[in-house]
PARO-964564 format. One record per residue (C-alpha): residue in one letter; x, y, z. Coordinates in nm, 4 decimals, decimal comma. Each point is the difference from the previous one (the first is absolute). Layout:
<gukes>
{rest:a x:X y:Y z:Z};
...
</gukes>
This chain:
<gukes>
{rest:s x:3,1495 y:3,5940 z:-3,9321};
{rest:f x:-0,0189 y:0,3319 z:-0,1804};
{rest:e x:0,0811 y:0,1602 z:0,3350};
{rest:d x:0,3510 y:-0,1467 z:-0,0305};
{rest:v x:0,0688 y:0,2062 z:-0,3135};
{rest:p x:0,2078 y:0,3060 z:0,1015};
{rest:r x:-0,1884 y:0,3304 z:0,0066};
{rest:n x:0,1050 y:0,3366 z:-0,1429};
{rest:r x:0,1826 y:-0,1575 z:-0,2922};
{rest:p x:-0,1043 y:-0,0274 z:-0,3644};
{rest:l x:-0,2387 y:-0,2910 z:-0,0466};
{rest:l x:-0,0307 y:-0,1925 z:-0,3286};
{rest:l x:-0,2915 y:-0,2426 z:0,0255};
{rest:v x:-0,1729 y:-0,2310 z:-0,2479};
{rest:a x:-0,3149 y:-0,1812 z:0,1141};
{rest:n x:-0,1416 y:-0,2498 z:-0,2507};
{rest:e x:-0,3060 y:-0,1943 z:0,1234};
{rest:f x:0,0753 y:0,0954 z:0,3595};
{rest:f x:-0,2988 y:0,2137 z:0,1016};
{rest:d x:-0,2535 y:-0,2545 z:-0,1280};
{rest:a x:0,1188 y:-0,2449 z:0,2691};
{rest:l x:-0,0523 y:0,2351 z:0,2965};
{rest:p x:-0,3056 y:-0,0461 z:0,2270};
{rest:i x:-0,3298 y:0,1642 z:-0,0908};
{rest:r x:-0,3277 y:0,0820 z:0,1717};
{rest:q x:-0,3352 y:-0,0428 z:-0,1753};
{rest:y x:-0,3203 y:0,1934 z:0,0612};
{rest:v x:-0,3383 y:-0,1026 z:-0,1429};
{rest:k x:-0,2880 y:0,2421 z:-0,0652};
{rest:t x:-0,3093 y:-0,1250 z:0,1837};
{rest:d x:-0,3356 y:0,1498 z:0,0931};
{rest:r x:0,1660 y:0,0869 z:0,3340};
{rest:g x:0,2817 y:0,1873 z:-0,1756};
{rest:w x:0,3575 y:-0,1141 z:-0,0581};
{rest:c x:0,0817 y:-0,3096 z:0,2067};
{rest:e x:0,3369 y:-0,1696 z:0,0221};
{rest:r x:0,0367 y:-0,3434 z:-0,1539};
{rest:m x:0,1654 y:-0,2263 z:0,2537};
{rest:v x:0,1311 y:-0,3546 z:0,0376};
{rest:m x:-0,2063 y:-0,2176 z:0,2327};
{rest:l x:-0,0701 y:-0,3611 z:0,0890};
{rest:d x:-0,3048 y:-0,1503 z:-0,1643};
{rest:a x:-0,2385 y:-0,2521 z:0,1534};
{rest:r x:0,2450 y:-0,2826 z:-0,0786};
{rest:g x:0,2888 y:0,1785 z:0,1688};
{rest:e x:0,1683 y:0,0848 z:-0,3306};
{rest:l x:0,1209 y:0,3384 z:-0,1185};
{rest:g x:-0,2514 y:0,2061 z:-0,1927};
{rest:f x:-0,0822 y:0,3611 z:-0,0818};
{rest:g x:-0,2626 y:0,2012 z:0,1859};
{rest:i x:-0,1204 y:0,3590 z:0,0193};
{rest:a x:0,0390 y:0,1968 z:0,3219};
{rest:p x:-0,3438 y:0,0738 z:0,1514};
{rest:v x:0,0812 y:0,3658 z:0,0689};
{rest:a x:0,0832 y:0,2561 z:-0,2665};
{rest:i x:0,3407 y:0,1661 z:0,0131};
{rest:g x:0,0486 y:0,3610 z:0,1004};
{rest:a x:0,0853 y:0,2874 z:-0,2287};
{rest:g x:0,3464 y:0,0159 z:-0,1500};
{rest:h x:0,0492 y:-0,3639 z:-0,0928};
{rest:v x:-0,1589 y:0,0339 z:-0,3446};
{rest:p x:0,0446 y:0,3188 z:-0,2093};
{rest:s x:-0,3067 y:0,2220 z:-0,0289};
{rest:n x:0,0064 y:-0,0336 z:-0,3792};
{rest:r x:-0,1070 y:-0,3618 z:0,0525};
{rest:d x:-0,3254 y:0,0927 z:0,1734};
{rest:g x:-0,2004 y:-0,0660 z:-0,3157};
{rest:a x:0,1234 y:-0,3592 z:-0,0395};
{rest:p x:-0,2736 y:-0,2611 z:-0,0586};
{rest:l x:-0,0901 y:-0,2612 z:0,2596};
{rest:g x:0,2475 y:-0,2874 z:-0,0096};
{rest:a x:0,2861 y:0,2201 z:-0,1209};
{rest:v x:0,3437 y:-0,0824 z:0,1422};
{rest:y x:0,2592 y:0,2620 z:0,0901};
{rest:e x:0,3561 y:-0,1207 z:0,0591};
{rest:t x:0,2770 y:0,1904 z:0,1731};
{rest:s x:0,3536 y:-0,0886 z:0,1059};
{rest:p x:0,1094 y:0,1984 z:0,3072};
{rest:p x:0,3453 y:-0,1707 z:0,0044};
{rest:g x:0,0503 y:0,0810 z:-0,3690};
{rest:e x:-0,0941 y:0,3640 z:0,0458};
{rest:a x:0,2233 y:0,0284 z:0,3071};
{rest:m x:0,2902 y:-0,1451 z:-0,1988};
{rest:a x:-0,0601 y:0,2379 z:-0,2918};
{rest:e x:-0,0120 y:0,2969 z:0,2378};
{rest:e x:0,3292 y:-0,1055 z:0,1612};
{rest:i x:0,1618 y:-0,0448 z:-0,3425};
{rest:g x:-0,1245 y:0,3443 z:-0,0984};
{rest:f x:0,1359 y:0,1530 z:0,3211};
{rest:r x:0,3446 y:-0,1531 z:-0,0451};
{rest:i x:0,0271 y:0,1046 z:-0,3641};
{rest:a x:-0,1272 y:0,3499 z:0,0751};
{rest:h x:0,2596 y:0,0489 z:0,2734};
{rest:g x:0,2910 y:-0,2154 z:-0,1168};
{rest:g x:-0,0338 y:-0,0060 z:-0,3781};
{rest:g x:-0,0229 y:-0,2913 z:-0,2404};
{rest:a x:-0,2965 y:-0,1558 z:-0,1779};
{rest:a x:-0,2376 y:-0,2947 z:0,0169};
{rest:l x:-0,1571 y:-0,1934 z:-0,2879};
{rest:i x:-0,3103 y:-0,2024 z:0,0864};
{rest:i x:-0,1476 y:-0,2508 z:-0,2466};
{rest:d x:-0,2983 y:-0,2153 z:0,0915};
{rest:y x:-0,3404 y:-0,1072 z:-0,1194};
{rest:g x:-0,2791 y:0,2252 z:0,1156};
{rest:y x:-0,1985 y:0,3081 z:-0,0887};
{rest:g x:0,0403 y:0,3759 z:-0,0051};
{rest:a x:-0,2912 y:0,2394 z:0,0479};
{rest:d x:-0,2447 y:-0,2458 z:-0,1581};
{rest:a x:-0,0302 y:-0,2334 z:0,3000};
{rest:g x:-0,3227 y:-0,1973 z:-0,0066};
{rest:y x:-0,1911 y:-0,1792 z:0,2712};
{rest:a x:0,1036 y:-0,3587 z:-0,0612};
{rest:e x:0,1938 y:-0,2244 z:0,2353};
{rest:t x:0,3529 y:-0,0702 z:-0,1281};
{rest:l x:0,1392 y:-0,2159 z:0,2809};
{rest:q x:0,1229 y:-0,3285 z:-0,1488};
{rest:a x:0,2145 y:-0,3030 z:0,0785};
{rest:v x:0,2272 y:-0,1922 z:-0,2365};
{rest:q x:0,1486 y:-0,3388 z:0,0787};
{rest:s x:0,2025 y:-0,2147 z:-0,2404};
{rest:h x:-0,0708 y:0,2490 z:-0,2813};
{rest:s x:-0,3782 y:-0,0353 z:0,0416};
{rest:f x:-0,2626 y:0,2068 z:0,1799};
{rest:a x:-0,0879 y:-0,1304 z:0,3453};
{rest:d x:-0,2410 y:0,0734 z:0,2845};
{rest:v x:0,1363 y:0,2882 z:0,2070};
{rest:l x:-0,0800 y:-0,1680 z:0,3331};
{rest:i x:0,1029 y:-0,3581 z:-0,0808};
{rest:d x:0,3556 y:-0,1198 z:0,0724};
{rest:s x:0,0845 y:0,3217 z:0,1801};
{rest:g x:0,3661 y:0,0862 z:-0,0460};
{rest:e x:0,0403 y:-0,2202 z:-0,3077};
{rest:s x:-0,1419 y:0,2390 z:-0,2618};
{rest:d x:0,1201 y:0,3288 z:-0,1452};
{rest:l x:-0,2539 y:0,2644 z:0,1083};
{rest:s x:-0,0262 y:0,3272 z:-0,1880};
{rest:a x:-0,2378 y:0,2853 z:-0,0833};
{rest:h x:-0,0022 y:0,2765 z:-0,2579};
{rest:v x:0,1976 y:0,3085 z:0,0951};
{rest:d x:-0,1744 y:0,3362 z:0,0384};
{rest:f x:0,2570 y:0,2239 z:-0,1697};
{rest:a x:-0,2002 y:0,3146 z:0,0744};
{rest:a x:0,0242 y:-0,0801 z:0,3720};
{rest:l x:0,3728 y:-0,0802 z:-0,0244};
{rest:s x:0,0639 y:0,3258 z:-0,1860};
{rest:a x:-0,1919 y:0,2021 z:0,2584};
{rest:a x:0,1955 y:-0,1687 z:0,2801};
{rest:a x:0,3359 y:0,0757 z:-0,1649};
{rest:r x:-0,1032 y:0,3636 z:-0,0401};
{rest:r x:-0,0915 y:0,0147 z:0,3689};
{rest:g x:0,3601 y:-0,1009 z:0,0628};
{rest:g x:0,1145 y:0,3067 z:-0,1923};
{rest:a x:0,0963 y:-0,1577 z:-0,3323};
{rest:t x:-0,1314 y:0,0597 z:-0,3496};
{rest:v x:-0,1524 y:-0,2818 z:-0,2043};
{rest:a x:0,0041 y:-0,0671 z:-0,3746};
{rest:g x:-0,2715 y:-0,2287 z:-0,1339};
{rest:p x:-0,1734 y:-0,2301 z:0,0238};
{rest:v x:0,0242 y:-0,1112 z:-0,3598};
{rest:s x:-0,0562 y:-0,3443 z:-0,1440};
{rest:q x:0,2989 y:-0,2308 z:-0,0291};
{rest:g x:-0,0544 y:-0,0098 z:-0,3754};
{rest:d x:0,0213 y:0,3782 z:-0,0334};
{rest:f x:0,2973 y:0,0124 z:0,2382};
{rest:l x:0,2043 y:-0,2541 z:-0,1949};
{rest:d x:-0,1044 y:0,1536 z:-0,3311};
{rest:g x:0,1267 y:0,3337 z:0,1256};
{rest:l x:0,3342 y:-0,1600 z:0,0818};
{rest:g x:0,0312 y:-0,1410 z:-0,3527};
{rest:v x:-0,0783 y:-0,3669 z:0,0600};
{rest:r x:-0,1158 y:-0,0508 z:-0,3610};
{rest:q x:0,3169 y:0,1499 z:-0,1441};
{rest:r x:0,2070 y:-0,2117 z:0,2363};
{rest:a x:-0,1909 y:-0,3124 z:-0,1034};
{rest:n x:0,0581 y:0,0763 z:-0,3678};
{rest:a x:0,3727 y:0,0404 z:0,0618};
{rest:l x:0,0168 y:-0,3297 z:0,1898};
{rest:a x:-0,2062 y:-0,1797 z:-0,2625};
{rest:h x:0,2556 y:0,0885 z:-0,2689};
{rest:a x:0,2991 y:-0,1080 z:0,2058};
{rest:r x:0,1925 y:-0,3100 z:-0,1076};
{rest:g x:-0,1509 y:-0,3175 z:0,1395};
{rest:a x:-0,3125 y:0,1759 z:0,1267};
{rest:n x:-0,3446 y:-0,1595 z:0,0167};
{rest:p x:-0,2233 y:0,2862 z:-0,1198};
{rest:e x:-0,3254 y:-0,1884 z:0,0586};
{rest:n x:0,0867 y:-0,0590 z:0,3649};
{rest:i x:0,1183 y:0,3588 z:0,0518};
{rest:y x:-0,3188 y:0,1519 z:-0,1407};
{rest:r x:-0,2148 y:-0,2458 z:0,1934};
{rest:q x:0,1657 y:0,0972 z:0,3284};
{rest:v x:-0,0317 y:0,3719 z:-0,0774};
{rest:a x:-0,3676 y:-0,0467 z:-0,0839};
{rest:r x:-0,0532 y:-0,1687 z:0,3375};
{rest:l x:0,1441 y:0,3064 z:0,1718};
{rest:i x:-0,1774 y:0,2772 z:-0,1926};
{rest:d x:-0,3206 y:-0,1313 z:-0,1645};
{rest:d x:-0,3265 y:0,1114 z:0,1617};
{rest:d x:-0,1308 y:-0,3570 z:0,0233};
{rest:e x:0,3207 y:-0,1173 z:0,1671};
{rest:m x:0,1942 y:0,1978 z:0,2651};
{rest:g x:0,0062 y:0,3338 z:-0,1791};
{rest:k x:-0,3195 y:0,1505 z:0,1401};
{rest:l x:-0,0533 y:-0,1833 z:0,3294};
{rest:f x:0,3466 y:0,0874 z:0,1310};
{rest:k x:0,0608 y:0,3615 z:0,1012};
{rest:v x:0,3155 y:0,2032 z:0,0657};
{rest:i x:0,0763 y:0,2965 z:0,2233};
{rest:a x:0,3225 y:0,1752 z:0,0956};
{rest:i x:0,0534 y:0,1697 z:0,3370};
{rest:l x:0,2433 y:0,2916 z:-0,0267};
{rest:p x:0,1375 y:0,2941 z:0,1975};
{rest:p x:-0,2077 y:0,3204 z:-0,0097};
{rest:n x:0,0274 y:0,1899 z:-0,3291};
{rest:a x:0,1844 y:-0,2877 z:-0,1705};
{rest:p x:-0,0547 y:-0,0224 z:-0,3782};
{rest:k x:-0,2325 y:-0,2679 z:-0,1312};
{rest:p x:0,2038 y:-0,3113 z:-0,0909};
{rest:p x:-0,0092 y:-0,1734 z:-0,3406};
{rest:g x:-0,3018 y:-0,2208 z:-0,0587};
{rest:l x:-0,2164 y:0,1901 z:0,2473};
</gukes>
């Protein structure tokens, strides 16, 4: 548990594809307002999704989402935001830094559902074989950043993974490796392309750094 990590000491944290695996809540825009999407039993006694009959109260969905069309889905991760706020608090008071890399979106969050399940390297039904699939959802980096700032820290980013690695010199590093004795240049450039190209991981994956107040912006961000 993160609670077991000593407080009031410098914290160096790297989280790669961690926040996407934390629980989320989903809200659907209906003619009654925003209603929570919930797991229920269908007529056959099997798990299925349903919409709560009563609209949620104010505060669950940001006011800037009021103009969303009917059928829009808003996703939020209270555990993820709580974790980001705690990380921000510890870094603000004890020093250190956190680097968070995950797939998600910044300020351009849409209204589509991103919850998915993967089993044996293939997409699966979220509610079938419960406990046997890898569940994940896109990370709201704007929400994580706001939570870390509530904890007292400063945040750099988000930027795309492609821009982040480019800023750190990944292309120059790849060129140096490709000219080394015994290197396989084709494989090196293929792997770099997978990390930074927009149609691979370069655009979908985002990066933020959580830092002490008034800390300088780190390389790549």
